[in-house]
C-alpha positions in Angstrom: -30.9 -45.2 16.1 -28.3 -43.1 17.9 -25.7 -41.1 16.0 -22.7 -39.4 17.5 -21.4 -36.3 15.9 -18.0 -34.8 16.8 -16.0 -31.8 15.7 -12.3 -32.3 16.0 -9.5 -29.7 15.8 -5.8 -30.5 16.5 -6.7 -33.9 17.8 -9.1 -32.4 20.5 -12.8 -32.8 20.8 -14.3 -29.3 20.3 -18.0 -30.1 20.3 -20.1 -33.3 20.2 -23.7 -34.3 20.4 -25.7 -37.5 20.1 -28.9 -37.5 18.0 -31.5 -40.2 18.6 -33.9 -41.1 15.8 -36.7 -43.5 16.8 -39.2 -42.9 14.0 -40.1 -45.4 11.3 -38.2 -43.7 8.5 -35.5 -45.4 6.5 -31.9 -45.6 7.8 -30.7 -43.2 5.1 -33.4 -40.6 5.9 -32.6 -40.8 9.6 -28.9 -40.2 8.9 -29.6 -37.2 6.6 -32.1 -35.7 9.1 -29.7 -36.1 12.0 -26.9 -34.5 9.9 -29.3 -31.6 9.0 -30.1 -31.2 12.7 -26.5 -31.1 13.8 -25.4 -28.7 11.1 -28.2 -26.3 12.3 -27.2 -26.8 16.0 -23.4 -26.3 15.2 -24.1 -23.5 12.7 -22.4 -25.4 9.8 -23.1 -25.6 6.1 -24.3 -29.1 5.1 -21.3 -31.2 4.0 -21.2 -33.0 0.6 -21.1 -36.8 0.6 -18.1 -37.6 -1.6 -17.5 -41.1 -2.9 -14.7 -41.7 -0.4 -16.9 -40.5 2.5 -19.8 -42.9 1.4 -17.4 -45.8 1.1 -15.9 -45.2 4.5 -19.4 -44.9 6.1 -20.6 -48.1 4.5 -17.5 -50.0 5.7 -17.2 -48.7 9.2 -20.5 -47.1 10.2 -18.6 -43.8 10.6 -17.2 -41.1 8.3 -15.3 -37.9 8.5 -16.2 -34.7 6.7 -13.0 -32.7 5.9 -12.7 -29.2 4.3 -13.2 -30.9 0.8 -16.7 -31.9 1.9 -17.8 -28.3 2.8 -18.4 -25.4 0.4 -17.6 -22.8 3.1 -14.3 -22.7 5.0 -14.4 -24.6 8.3 -12.4 -23.7 11.4 -11.8 -27.3 12.5 -10.1 -30.3 11.1 -13.2 -32.5 10.5 -16.7 -33.4 11.5 -17.1 -37.1 12.3 -20.4 -39.0 12.2 -20.6 -42.4 14.0 -23.5 -44.8 14.3 -23.6 -45.8 18.0 -26.6 -48.2 17.7 -29.1 -49.1 15.1 
């Protein structure tokens, strides 16, 4: 599984990275582990999965975490997670 994470501010890509998870863990665990890894790498607090975020992720294989998803203040518009390949 490859997951692309992007930080966007004012319609510009600020940071991005691709995380590859090839272990035998479940899809959900891979996604949470990748998100934890990226939050550490980007020095972010872990976002909260709101109902709208979960629904968007289930429908499209990608989701955006806005200020409402973070406890701390963020200095960008959103963090996007996108499944590139399963």
